[in-house]
C-alpha positions, 0 to 999 in steps of 0.5 A, a space after each residue: 561471257 556470262 557473269 552472275 556473280 553467285 557463288 556456284 557449286 556442285 550441282 545436285 544430280 538429284 536426291 541424296 539418300 539423306 533427302 529422300 523422303 518416302 512418299 508415306 512419310 511425306 505424305 504425313 508431313 504434308 497432311 500435317 501442315 496442311 492440317 494447320 493451314 486448314 486443308 489445302 486444295 483438294 483438286 486442280 479444279 479448284 485452281 484459277 489462273 490469277 488467284 492467290 494460294 497458300 503453297 508448301 515447299 516440298 523441294 528445292 532444286 537449282 532452278 525451281 521449287 517444288 511445291 504443294 497446295 494441296 496433298 494432291 495437287 502440285 506446283 513449282 515456282 521457277 527461279 525467274 518468278 522469285 525475283 524479276 530480272 532487274 532485283 535478280 542481277 543484284 542479288 549476292 547468292 540464288 534467289 532460292 537460298 532463303 526458302 526452306 523445305 515445308 515452308 509455307 508460301 502465299 503464291 499467284 497461280 500463272 497457269 498450269 503446265 505438263 511435263 511430258 512424263 506420265 502418272 498413271 493414264 494421265 500426263 503429270 501436270 503441275 501449276 506454275 506459281 509466282 511469288 514476285 512482290 509485284 505479282 503478289 500486289 496485283 488486284 485480287 484474281 488479277 493475273 501477271 503479265 504472261 511470261 515468254 514462251 518458244 512460241 510468243 519469241 521472235 528472232 532477235 528477242 532478249 530475255 532475262 534467264 538463268 543458267 541452270 547447267 554448264 557442261 563441257 559439250 
């Protein structure tokens, strides 16, 4: 039995035609936002775990925010990296409800992930970020506590989580 207390709506099955933005249009808007911010990061080599960065929200999904750290540097903020588990249990709506497309965020770099999908010859890489107040308050360059992974979990461990989807099967 799971009780989350949030009003659940229909899950989006991808972007609607009204939400779809052509690469050219999105590129122009991103370029404008990063111009105002002073350029953003030019390459993935500039991103260091523990660094505080500016991120621009480019997509809102049920379980994470898609962001850019620069025109060619992608990242994401998982729903569990917006607020800690204790705070999440008291919320009346999803923690992502207060975010909007093109919003600029202060974030701390947790690490890098790959989706397994290929973008040209390279795997699709993106940076895992946190906007949790306690992570942003850490000393300069400090890397937040590591999040649990399948490799670090053991049978019987209890970890907080978020239900992304419920299916009949």
